[in-house]
C-alpha positions in Angstrom: -10.8 6.3 10.3 -10.9 3.2 12.6 -14.8 4.0 13.1 -15.3 4.3 9.4 -13.7 0.9 8.6 -15.8 -0.2 11.5 -19.0 1.2 10.2 -18.2 0.4 6.6 -17.7 -3.9 7.7 -20.9 -4.0 9.9 -22.7 -1.9 7.1 -21.6 -4.2 4.2 -22.7 -7.2 6.6 -25.9 -6.1 7.7 -26.9 -4.7 4.1 -26.0 -8.0 2.8 -28.1 -10.1 5.7 -31.0 -8.0 5.0 -30.7 -9.1 1.1 -30.2 -12.2 1.9 -33.0 -12.4 4.4 -35.4 -10.5 1.9 -34.3 -12.8 -1.0 -34.9 -15.8 1.1 -38.6 -14.9 2.5 -39.6 -13.9 -1.1 -38.3 -17.0 -2.3 -39.9 -19.0 0.3 -43.2 -17.5 0.2 -43.2 -18.4 -3.5 -42.1 -21.8 -2.9 -44.7 -22.5 -0.2 -47.4 -21.0 -2.5 -46.4 -22.7 -5.2 -45.8 -26.3 -3.4 -49.3 -25.3 -1.4 -51.4 -25.0 -5.0 -49.5 -28.2 -5.9 -50.7 -29.9 -2.8 -54.3 -28.7 -2.9 -55.0 -29.9 -6.5 -53.9 -33.2 -5.8 -55.9 -33.3 -2.4 -59.0 -31.8 -4.6 -58.3 -34.4 -7.2 -58.8 -36.9 -4.5 -61.6 -35.4 -2.4 -64.1 -35.3 -5.2 -63.6 -39.0 -5.5 -64.7 -39.7 -2.0 -68.1 -41.4 -2.3 -71.1 -39.5 -0.6 -68.8 -36.5 0.4 -70.8 -34.0 -1.6 -74.6 -33.1 -0.3 -75.7 -33.6 -3.7 -74.6 -37.1 -4.1 -75.8 -38.4 -0.9 -78.5 -36.1 0.7 -79.9 -38.6 3.2 -78.6 -38.7 7.0 -76.2 -41.4 6.6 -74.7 -39.2 3.9 -74.5 -36.3 6.0 -72.5 -38.4 8.7 -69.9 -39.5 6.3 -69.6 -36.1 5.2 -69.3 -34.9 8.2 -66.3 -37.9 9.1 -64.6 -37.0 5.9 -64.6 -33.3 6.5 -63.1 -33.8 10.3 -60.3 -36.0 8.3 -59.9 -33.3 5.3 -59.7 -30.4 8.2 -56.8 -32.4 9.7 -54.8 -31.6 6.1 -54.6 -28.4 7.2 -57.2 -26.9 5.0 -59.1 -23.9 5.8 -62.1 -24.4 3.4 -63.7 -27.2 1.9 -67.0 -26.8 -0.3 -68.9 -28.1 -3.3 -70.2 -26.1 -5.7 -72.1 -27.6 -9.2 -71.5 -26.2 -12.4 -75.0 -26.4 -14.5 -75.3 -27.1 -18.1 -75.6 -23.5 -18.5 -73.1 -22.5 -16.8 -74.5 -21.4 -13.3 -72.5 -21.9 -10.4 -74.7 -23.5 -7.6 -73.7 -23.4 -3.9 -71.3 -21.3 -1.9 -67.7 -20.8 -2.5 -65.4 -20.4 0.2 -64.3 -17.1 1.3 -61.6 -15.6 -0.9 -62.9 -17.5 -4.1 -65.3 -15.9 -6.5 -67.6 -16.8 -9.7 -64.6 -15.3 -11.8 -62.1 -18.0 -10.5 -64.4 -20.8 -11.8 -62.9 -21.8 -15.0 -66.2 -23.2 -16.5 -64.9 -24.5 -19.5 -61.7 -26.2 -18.3 -64.1 -28.1 -15.1 -66.3 -29.6 -18.3 -63.5 -30.6 -19.6 -62.4 -32.3 -16.6 -59.3 -30.4 -15.8 -58.3 -29.3 -12.2 -58.2 -25.6 -11.9 -56.3 -23.6 -9.3 -54.8 -20.3 -8.3 -53.9 -17.9 -5.7 -55.3 -14.6 -4.4 -52.3 -12.9 -2.0 -51.8 -15.7 0.5 -54.6 -17.7 -0.5 -54.2 -20.6 -2.4 -57.3 -22.5 -4.2 -57.6 -25.8 -6.1 -61.0 -26.7 -7.9 -61.1 -30.6 -9.0 -64.3 -31.5 -11.3 -66.5 -34.8 -11.5 -69.3 -35.0 -13.9 -72.8 -35.6 -12.5 -76.5 -36.3 -13.7 -78.0 -34.3 -16.1 -74.5 -32.7 -17.6 -73.8 -31.0 -14.2 -70.3 -31.0 -12.8 -69.8 -31.3 -9.2 -66.5 -29.5 -8.1 -64.7 -29.7 -4.7 -63.2 -26.4 -3.6 -60.1 -26.5 -1.5 -58.1 -23.2 0.1 -55.4 -23.0 2.4 -53.5 -19.8 3.5 -50.0 -19.7 3.3 -48.4 -18.6 6.5 -46.1 -15.5 5.8 -43.0 -16.3 7.9 -41.0 -19.5 7.3 -41.1 -21.6 9.9 -36.9 -21.0 10.0 -37.2 -17.3 10.3 -36.2 -17.2 14.0 -33.4 -19.5 13.5 -32.2 -16.9 10.6 -32.9 -13.9 12.7 -30.5 -15.8 15.2 -27.8 -16.6 12.6 -28.3 -12.8 11.3 -27.5 -11.6 15.2 -24.4 -13.8 15.5 -23.1 -12.8 12.5 -23.6 -9.3 13.1 -21.8 -9.7 16.4 -19.2 -11.4 14.3 -18.8 -8.7 11.8 -18.4 -6.1 14.9 -15.4 -8.4 15.8 -13.8 -8.4 12.7 -14.4 -5.0 12.1 -12.5 -3.9 15.0 -10.1 -6.2 14.6 -9.7 -5.2 11.1 -9.6 -1.0 11.5 -6.6 -1.5 14.3 -4.6 -3.9 12.1 -5.1 -1.2 9.2 -5.1 1.8 11.1 -2.4 1.1 13.7 0.6 1.1 11.0 -1.1 4.4 9.4 -0.7 6.0 13.2 2.5 5.0 13.5 3.5 6.4 9.8 1.7 9.5 10.5 3.6 9.9 13.9 7.1 9.3 11.9 6.3 11.7 9.1 5.4 14.3 11.8 8.8 13.9 13.4 10.4 13.8 10.1 8.9 17.4 9.0 10.1 18.4 12.6 13.6 17.6 11.7 14.3 14.3 12.9 15.6 12.2 10.3 16.8 9.5 12.3 13.2 8.0 12.8 12.5 5.0 10.9 8.6 3.0 10.7 8.7 -0.2 11.5 7.5 -2.9 8.9 4.0 -4.4 9.8 4.5 -8.2 9.8 2.4 -9.4 6.9 4.1 -13.2 7.1 6.4 -11.9 4.1 4.0 -11.4 1.8 4.0 -7.3 -0.2 1.1 -5.4 0.5 0.1 -1.7 0.5 1.1 -0.8 4.0 4.3 -2.7 4.0 5.3 -0.7 0.6 3.9 2.6 2.5 6.3 1.4 4.9 9.4 1.0 3.2 8.8 4.5 1.1 8.8 6.8 4.0 11.9 4.5 5.7 13.3 5.5 2.2 12.6 9.0 2.2 13.9 9.6 5.2 17.0 7.8 4.8 17.3 10.1 1.5 16.8 13.4 3.5 18.8 12.0 6.3 21.6 11.2 3.8 20.9 14.4 1.5 21.4 16.7 5.0 24.8 14.8 5.7 25.8 15.6 2.5 24.9 19.2 2.3 26.9 19.8 5.6 29.9 18.2 3.9 29.1 20.1 1.1 29.0 23.4 2.7 32.3 22.7 4.7 34.1 21.8 0.9 32.7 25.0 -0.6 33.5 27.1 2.6 37.6 25.8 2.5 37.5 25.9 -1.6 36.7 29.4 -0.8 38.4 30.3 2.2 41.7 28.8 0.6 41.9 30.9 -2.7 40.6 34.0 -1.2 43.2 33.8 1.7 46.0 33.4 -0.6 44.9 36.1 -2.8 44.4 38.2 0.4 47.9 37.3 1.7 49.7 38.2 -1.7 47.9 41.4 -1.9 49.0 42.7 1.5 52.4 41.3 0.7 52.6 43.6 -2.7 51.1 46.4 -0.4 53.7 46.3 2.2 56.4 45.8 -0.4 57.2 42.6 1.1 56.6 40.4 -2.2 60.0 39.3 -3.7 58.5 39.5 -6.9 55.6 41.6 -8.2 54.9 39.6 -11.3 55.1 36.0 -9.3 52.6 37.7 -6.8 50.4 38.8 -9.2 50.4 35.4 -11.3 49.0 33.8 -7.8 46.7 36.2 -7.1 45.5 35.7 -11.0 45.5 32.1 -10.8 43.3 32.0 -7.5 40.8 34.4 -8.6 40.3 31.9 -11.8 39.8 29.2 -9.1 37.3 31.4 -7.6 35.6 32.2 -10.7 35.2 28.4 -11.7 33.6 27.4 -8.3 31.2 30.1 -8.7 30.4 29.5 -12.6 29.9 25.8 -11.5 27.7 26.7 -8.5 25.7 28.9 -10.8 25.5 26.3 -13.7 24.2 23.5 -11.2 21.7 25.7 -9.7 20.3 26.7 -13.5 20.3 23.4 -14.5 18.3 22.2 -11.3 16.1 25.2 -11.9 15.3 24.1 -15.8 16.6 27.5 -16.7 19.4 26.3 -18.6 19.5 26.7 -22.7 20.0 23.9 -24.9 20.2 23.9 -28.7 20.4 20.1 -29.8 21.2 19.3 -33.2 23.4 17.0 -35.1 27.1 17.4 -34.6 30.0 15.4 -35.3 30.8 13.9 -31.8 34.1 12.9 -32.4 35.4 16.1 -34.1 34.0 17.9 -31.0 35.2 15.9 -28.8 38.9 15.6 -29.7 38.8 19.4 -30.1 37.3 19.8 -26.2 40.2 17.6 -25.0 43.0 18.8 -27.1 42.0 22.4 -25.2 43.0 20.8 -22.2 46.6 19.5 -23.3 48.7 22.2 -21.7 47.0 21.1 -18.2 47.7 17.7 -19.0 51.2 18.6 -19.6 51.8 20.7 -16.6 50.4 17.7 -14.7 52.8 15.7 -16.2 49.7 13.5 -17.5 49.6 12.3 -21.0 46.2 12.8 -22.6 45.3 10.3 -25.8 42.3 11.4 -27.9 41.0 8.7 -30.3 37.7 7.9 -32.2 35.9 8.1 -35.1 35.7 11.5 -35.9 32.3 11.8 -38.3 30.1 10.0 -36.1 26.8 12.1 -35.4 24.8 12.7 -32.3 22.2 14.8 -31.3 23.1 17.3 -28.8 24.2 20.8 -28.3 27.9 21.3 -29.6 28.4 24.0 -26.6 27.2 21.6 -23.8 28.9 18.4 -25.1 32.2 20.6 -25.1 31.3 21.5 -21.3 30.8 18.0 -20.5 34.2 16.8 -22.0 36.1 19.3 -20.4 34.7 18.4 -16.9 35.5 14.8 -17.7 39.0 15.3 -18.6 39.3 17.7 -16.2 38.0 15.3 -13.4 40.4 12.3 -14.9 43.4 15.0 -14.7 42.9 15.4 -11.1 42.9 11.8 -10.4 45.2 10.4 -13.0 48.7 8.9 -12.0 50.3 8.9 -15.4 47.6 9.1 -18.6 44.1 10.0 -19.5 42.4 8.3 -22.4 39.3 10.1 -24.4 37.5 8.0 -27.0 34.6 7.9 -29.1 32.6 4.7 -30.0 29.7 4.0 -32.3 27.2 2.0 -31.6 23.8 1.0 -32.9 21.4 3.3 -31.4 23.8 5.6 -29.6 27.3 7.1 -29.7 29.6 6.5 -26.4 32.4 9.1 -25.3 34.5 7.5 -22.5 37.3 9.2 -20.5 39.4 7.0 -18.4 42.2 7.6 -16.0 44.6 5.3 -14.6 44.0 7.0 -10.9 43.4 4.9 -7.5 39.8 4.4 -8.9 36.5 4.6 -7.2 35.4 2.6 -4.0 32.2 0.3 -4.5 30.6 2.3 -1.7 31.2 5.2 -3.2 30.5 4.5 -6.9 26.8 4.7 -6.8 26.9 8.6 -5.5 29.8 10.0 -8.0 28.0 11.8 -9.6 25.4 13.6 -6.8 26.3 17.3 -6.4 26.7 17.1 -2.8 28.7 13.7 -2.4 32.6 13.4 -1.3 34.2 10.2 -1.9 36.7 8.5 0.4 39.5 8.8 -2.0 40.3 12.5 -2.1 42.2 13.8 -5.7 45.8 14.3 -5.8 45.6 17.8 -7.4 42.7 19.6 -5.7 43.7 23.2 -7.2 42.0 22.2 -10.6 38.1 22.2 -10.4 35.2 22.8 -7.8 34.3 19.0 -6.9 30.6 19.9 -9.1 32.0 18.9 -12.4 30.3 15.2 -12.3 27.3 16.4 -11.1 27.1 19.3 -14.0 27.7 16.2 -16.4 24.9 14.2 -15.3 22.5 17.4 -15.3 23.5 18.2 -18.8 23.6 14.5 -20.2 20.0 14.0 -19.1 18.8 16.8 -20.1 20.1 16.3 -23.9 18.3 12.7 -23.6 21.6 10.5 -23.2 22.6 8.6 -19.9 26.5 8.6 -18.1 27.4 5.8 -15.7 31.0 5.5 -13.9 33.1 2.1 -13.9 35.7 1.2 -11.5 38.2 -0.9 -11.2 38.5 -1.0 -15.3 42.5 -1.2 -15.5 45.2 -4.0 -13.8 44.0 -7.2 -12.2 43.2 -10.4 -13.4 42.0 -10.5 -17.5 43.6 -6.9 -17.9 46.6 -6.0 -20.0 48.5 -5.4 -17.4 47.5 -8.3 -14.8 50.9 -7.2 -12.9 49.3 -3.9 -11.9 46.8 -3.5 -8.9 43.1 -2.6 -9.6 42.4 1.0 -10.3 41.1 3.4 -12.6 37.8 5.0 -13.5 36.1 4.9 -16.7 33.1 7.7 -17.2 30.8 6.9 -20.3 28.7 9.1 -21.8 26.0 7.5 -24.4 24.0 10.1 -26.7 21.3 9.5 -29.0 22.5 9.0 -32.7 21.1 11.3 -35.4 19.1 9.5 -37.7 
C-alpha cells in the first residue's frame, strides 16, 4: 500500500506538471506568434515609409547604399526576411517574396485599400505594408520572422518541475508512512484479537485532537476488542452461574431420590414435593435457555395484533400472586384496562411474568405493576422496593450473560435470563425497554427518610391505531 500511495502522489504531480507544461508551452507559442505578428505589422508600416529603401524609389548607387544601411538596421530587429514587391494595376506581383510566403498570401484588395496584411505559417510570421506608387502600382514591404519553438523560460520550468517531483517523492514517502503505519498496527492488533488475545489495543494516531478516518478505525477496533473481552468474561461468568444453577437442583433431586430409595426419607410426600420443585427449576432454566436461543436465531414466532394491554397485564400479574404471597411480598396492579397496543398477547404475558418474577426476587416488601397511556405508546412498568441497581450495573441488566454485583434475596425462582428474554421479545415487537434505579427514597420522594433504592422496568409498545 505504501508503494501505491507513493506512486499515486508522484504520478499525480508528474501528470499535473506535464499538463501544466504543455498548456504553458501552447499558450506561450500562441502568445509569441501573436506578439510577433503585431510587432511585424508595426515594423512593416514603418519600413515602407523609409525614403529610398525600396529599389523602385531610388535605383541609383546612392539609393543602393542607403538601402544596404537600412537593411542592416532592420536585421538588427530580429527579422529573418525583408523584401519588397510591387502589385501592378493588373494585380500582378512583381518581385521576390521571402521564403515561406506565397503569392496567395498577398491580399491585393486589402493592400490597394492601404491596409496592412499579416499571417502565420507554422512558426513563420509575416506582415505586408503597402505604399501607393506611380501609375497605380502598390509598393509592398514584406517582413518575416521565425518564432522560436521553446520559450526562454523553458529551462527554468524544467528545473522547477524536477524540484517539484523531488518534493512530491518526499511528501509521498512521508504520507504513505503516516497512513500505512496506523493500518499496520491495526492489522497486527486484529490478528492478535483473532488469535484470542482480547487484551490488545491499538494506539490512537495523533491528529491534534481532530477526528479522522484512521482515528475512527482505531476506536472501532478498540471498541470491538473491549466488547469481545467483556463478552468473553461474561460468558465465563454465565457458564459458572448456569453450572451452579444446574448442579444445585440436580444435587437436591439426587439426594432425595437416594433417600427415598434407601428408605431413609422421613416423609415420602415431602421428598416428592422437593424433587418436583427442583425439577420445575430445571425445566424453567432449560426453557429460558431455549427461548433465548430461538429469539437470537430469529426462530421465535410472533402474532402481533391489537390487544387490551391493561387487562392482559393485570391477568398475567395476578397469576403470580400466589408466589408473591409465599414470598411475603405485596403485589399491586393498576392501570387503564381498555388501552390497546399492537403486541403478541402470549409474548406480552411472558414479558409481564418475567418482569414480575424478577421484581419478586429483589423486592423487600412490595411490587407495583401499572399501565400508563402515552401519546404514541403504552407503557407497562414493574417497580420493586428492593436494594436497587448500582449505576455501573444499570447499562448491562438486559444482557443475557451479565451478573450484577447485588444478588437477589430469593434465588430459587428464575434462571437469571428473564430480563434478556424480555429485551429480545420487546424489541421483536417494535417496542423499547429500559431500567431505572433508584426510584424510591431519598430527597424529593414520597418517603425521603428511606434509603434510596428500588428498581423500575419500563416497557413501551406502539399504540394501536
